[in-house]
C-alpha positions in Angstrom: 124.7 81.8 90.7 123.1 84.9 89.4 122.2 87.7 91.9 118.6 88.3 92.9 117.2 91.7 91.8 115.8 93.4 95.0 113.8 96.6 94.7 113.7 98.6 97.9 110.6 100.7 97.9 110.6 103.8 100.2 109.2 107.3 100.7 105.5 107.6 100.2 102.8 110.1 101.1 102.5 109.5 104.9 104.1 111.7 107.7 106.7 109.0 108.1 108.2 109.3 104.8 111.5 110.7 106.2 111.8 107.7 108.6 111.1 105.4 105.6 114.0 107.1 103.6 116.5 106.6 106.5 115.3 102.9 106.9 115.9 102.4 103.2 119.4 103.7 103.4 120.2 101.1 106.1 118.7 98.2 104.1 120.4 99.1 100.8 123.7 99.4 102.5 123.1 96.2 104.5 122.2 93.9 101.6 125.1 91.7 100.4 126.1 93.0 96.9 127.5 89.5 96.0 124.0 88.1 96.4 121.7 90.9 95.3 121.3 93.5 92.7 119.7 96.4 94.7 117.5 98.9 93.1 116.2 101.7 95.3 112.8 103.1 94.2 111.1 106.0 95.9 107.5 107.1 95.9 107.2 110.9 96.2 104.9 112.9 98.5 102.4 113.2 95.6 102.2 109.4 95.3 104.2 109.1 92.0 107.2 106.9 91.5 110.5 108.5 91.1 113.0 107.3 88.5 115.7 105.0 89.7 118.4 107.6 89.4 116.4 110.2 91.4 115.5 107.5 94.1 119.2 106.6 94.5 119.9 110.3 95.0 117.5 110.5 98.0 119.6 107.9 99.9 122.4 110.3 100.4 122.9 111.5 104.0 121.3 114.6 105.4 117.8 116.0 104.7 116.0 115.0 101.6 117.0 117.3 98.6 114.3 119.8 97.6 114.7 118.9 94.0 113.3 115.4 94.7 110.1 116.8 96.4 107.8 116.8 93.5 104.9 119.2 93.1 101.3 118.0 92.8 101.5 118.2 89.0 103.6 115.6 87.1 107.2 116.6 86.9 110.0 115.4 84.6 111.2 112.0 85.8 108.1 111.1 87.6 106.4 107.9 86.7 102.6 107.7 87.1 102.1 104.0 86.1 103.8 100.9 87.2 107.6 101.7 86.8 109.7 99.4 84.7 111.8 98.3 87.8 108.8 96.3 89.2 107.3 95.4 85.8 106.8 91.8 84.7 110.0 89.8 85.1 112.0 92.7 86.3 112.2 92.3 90.1 112.7 89.0 92.0 111.5 90.5 95.2 110.3 93.9 96.5 111.4 95.1 100.0 108.8 97.7 100.9 109.9 100.0 103.7 107.2 102.6 103.3 106.0 103.4 106.8 102.5 104.6 107.6 99.3 104.9 105.5 99.4 103.4 101.9 102.7 101.7 102.8 102.1 99.3 105.7 98.3 99.3 105.9 97.6 96.8 103.1 97.3 99.2 100.2 100.8 98.7 98.9 100.7 95.0 99.6 97.5 94.7 97.6 99.3 96.5 94.7 102.2 94.1 94.8 99.8 91.1 95.0 98.2 92.4 91.8 101.7 92.4 90.2 102.4 88.9 91.5 105.7 90.0 92.9 107.2 88.5 96.1 107.5 91.1 98.8 109.0 91.3 102.3 106.6 91.5 105.3 103.0 90.9 106.1 100.3 90.4 103.5 97.3 92.6 103.0 95.2 91.3 105.9 98.1 91.2 108.5 99.2 94.7 107.4 95.7 96.2 107.7 95.1 94.7 111.1 98.4 95.9 112.5 98.0 99.4 111.2 94.4 99.8 112.4 94.5 100.1 116.2 90.8 99.9 116.6 90.5 96.6 114.7 93.6 95.2 116.4 92.2 96.0 119.9 88.9 94.3 119.1 90.8 91.3 117.8 93.1 90.8 120.8 90.3 91.5 123.3 88.2 88.7 121.7 91.3 86.4 122.0 91.6 87.1 125.7 95.0 88.8 125.4 95.4 91.4 128.0 95.5 95.0 126.6 94.7 98.5 127.9 91.0 99.5 127.8 90.1 101.8 125.0 87.3 103.3 123.0 87.0 104.4 119.4 85.8 107.9 118.6 84.6 109.3 115.3 84.2 113.0 114.5 80.8 114.4 115.3 78.9 116.7 117.6 80.1 116.7 121.3 82.6 113.9 120.6 84.7 114.8 123.6 81.7 114.9 126.0 80.4 111.6 124.6 84.0 110.0 124.9 84.3 111.2 128.5 80.9 109.6 129.4 81.9 106.3 127.7 85.2 106.2 129.5 83.8 106.8 132.9 81.1 104.2 132.3 84.0 101.7 131.8 85.8 103.0 134.8 88.7 104.6 132.9 90.1 107.7 134.6 92.6 110.3 133.7 95.2 110.3 132.2 94.3 108.8 128.9 96.1 108.6 125.5 94.5 109.9 122.4 95.9 108.6 119.1 94.9 108.3 115.5 93.4 104.8 114.9 95.5 104.4 111.7 99.0 105.8 112.1 102.6 105.3 113.3 105.7 106.8 114.9 103.4 108.3 117.6 102.4 111.2 115.2 99.2 112.9 116.4 99.3 111.2 119.8 98.6 113.2 123.0 98.6 112.4 126.7 95.5 113.9 128.2 95.6 114.9 132.0 92.4 116.9 132.1 89.0 116.5 130.5 89.3 120.0 129.1 92.2 118.8 127.0 90.4 115.9 125.5 88.7 117.9 122.8 91.9 119.4 121.4 93.6 116.1 121.6 90.8 114.5 119.5 91.0 117.4 117.0 94.8 116.6 116.6 94.2 112.9 116.1 91.4 113.6 113.5 94.0 115.5 111.4 95.7 112.2 110.6 92.8 109.7 110.6 88.9 109.5 110.5 88.9 107.7 113.8 90.6 108.2 117.1 91.5 105.7 119.9 91.2 106.9 123.5 93.2 104.5 125.7 93.6 104.1 129.4 96.9 105.8 130.3 98.3 103.2 132.6 101.6 103.8 134.5 103.9 101.3 132.8 107.3 100.5 131.3 107.5 100.0 127.6 108.8 96.6 126.4 109.3 95.5 122.8 109.9 92.1 121.2 110.8 91.4 117.5 109.2 88.4 115.7 110.5 86.8 112.6 109.0 84.0 110.4 106.0 82.7 108.4 104.3 79.6 109.6 106.8 79.0 112.4 107.6 82.5 113.8 110.2 83.0 116.5 110.7 85.8 119.0 113.8 87.8 119.9 115.0 88.7 123.3 113.0 91.5 125.0 114.0 95.1 125.0 112.9 98.2 126.9 112.4 101.8 125.7 113.0 104.4 128.4 111.5 107.6 127.0 113.4 110.9 127.3 110.1 112.8 127.4 106.9 112.1 129.2 106.1 109.5 126.6 107.8 108.0 123.6 106.6 110.4 120.9 108.0 111.3 117.4 110.4 114.0 118.7 111.7 111.6 121.3 112.1 108.8 118.7 113.7 110.7 115.8 114.6 114.4 116.8 115.9 114.7 120.3 117.5 111.3 120.6 117.3 111.2 124.4 115.4 107.9 124.8 117.3 104.9 126.1 117.1 101.5 124.5 117.8 98.7 127.0 118.7 95.4 125.4 118.0 93.0 127.1 115.2 94.6 129.2 116.0 94.4 132.9 113.0 92.3 133.8 112.6 88.8 135.4 113.0 85.9 133.2 109.3 84.9 133.7 108.3 88.3 132.5 110.5 88.1 129.4 109.1 84.6 128.6 105.6 85.9 128.9 106.3 88.8 126.5 107.9 86.5 124.0 105.0 84.0 124.2 102.3 86.8 123.7 104.3 88.3 120.9 104.2 85.1 118.9 100.5 84.6 119.8 99.6 88.1 118.6 101.6 87.5 115.5 99.7 84.4 114.6 96.4 85.9 115.6 96.9 88.7 113.1 98.0 86.5 110.3 101.4 88.3 110.0 104.2 86.9 107.9 107.8 88.0 107.5 108.4 90.3 110.5 106.7 92.5 113.1 107.7 94.4 116.3 105.3 93.7 119.1 105.0 96.4 121.8 103.9 95.8 125.4 103.3 97.6 128.6 104.6 96.3 132.0 102.3 97.9 134.5 104.1 99.3 137.5 103.0 97.9 140.8 101.0 94.9 139.4 103.7 93.9 136.9 100.9 92.9 134.5 102.1 92.4 130.9 99.6 94.2 128.5 99.8 94.0 124.7 99.9 97.5 123.2 100.3 97.1 119.4 102.1 95.4 116.6 104.1 97.1 113.9 104.3 95.0 110.7 106.8 97.2 109.0 109.2 98.3 111.8 111.9 100.8 111.2 115.5 100.1 110.2 117.1 103.3 111.3 120.1 103.6 113.6 117.9 103.6 116.6 115.2 101.1 115.5 114.6 98.3 117.9 113.7 95.6 115.4 117.2 95.1 114.0 118.8 95.9 117.3 116.8 93.2 119.1 117.8 90.6 116.5 121.4 91.6 116.5 121.4 91.1 120.3 119.7 87.7 119.6 122.6 86.6 117.4 121.1 87.6 114.1 123.1 90.5 112.5 121.6 92.9 110.0 123.0 91.2 106.9 121.7 87.8 108.0 118.4 89.3 109.1 117.8 90.8 105.6 118.8 87.5 104.0 116.1 85.7 106.1 113.4 88.3 105.4 114.0 87.9 101.6 114.0 84.1 101.9 110.6 84.3 103.9 109.2 86.6 101.1 110.0 84.1 98.4 108.8 81.2 100.5 105.4 82.9 101.1 105.0 83.8 97.5 105.7 80.2 96.5 103.3 78.8 99.0 100.5 81.2 97.9 101.2 80.4 94.3 100.2 76.8 95.0 96.7 77.8 96.1 93.8 76.8 93.8 92.4 79.7 91.7 90.1 77.8 89.3 86.4 77.8 90.0 85.0 74.5 91.0 82.5 74.4 88.1 82.3 76.0 84.7 79.6 78.5 84.6 77.1 78.5 81.7 
């Protein structure tokens, strides 16, 4: 049997491009060489595709080599159009692991849909919903799924004063979390303990997105659950993140390495079952396929389970919860990657059977 040609897309323009590079390294080394011909393909900071050779060089250990960080002008070896590796008939499936904006917000997924190439993970709609916290919050609130109270703020005159008035009207008191509506890896997120700090926190969030989410800063433990599947998704066991800092921010995740990951989470079985149930419910509600990591808060005192967010393109680094949760659930990395590729091919085949012809010929 011939091997499937798998293109692993990584890098990109977002602030999470280094996380993407490390995730890609894990995936490339984890794919079975007897089953797959693996082609790493990077997108540089300026949005241009690198050559396959340059892309492979980026997967070496250590920081990204400076020679692969392209300037804004086209550079030798940079491809501005669709690269040959994902041209017609060249790739059997694409494994996009580009975190953040343009990678997991539906933009890249729409590009791959236009090319009619099977790809791992959620489609355009599920990716966009998972990435946009404001849209996601509205969707889960309408569905009656418990989630922390939050408001959406846009840049404008007196936005901090207006945001405070709206929060107080809803009964939300300090502390609150301020975060970009579209973003990931806790970049641009602040914990606000005084109203005077709300303005600077909003300014920070607006550096990364045009809208900010201001959310009730409840006192809670952080639980995570991995979901896998298309029409019949299944949930992993539940894990807990114990931050090494005041909250689980970018430095805590990727720089200081002081956070603790508890798998399984030390919670009652009834709580774990509720988390797993809500994880699958949220997954279906958002129309996600392939995979997602679903994050929850377990409020101290009340033990309420509150849905925080979904991540449709979770990390695959050494500390990433998604592969760790499935490994603890009896699905090792190589088997997990096999299943994700199978789900991508299944979804592409199913969508290919949809009707595309107009019902009547126009005159």
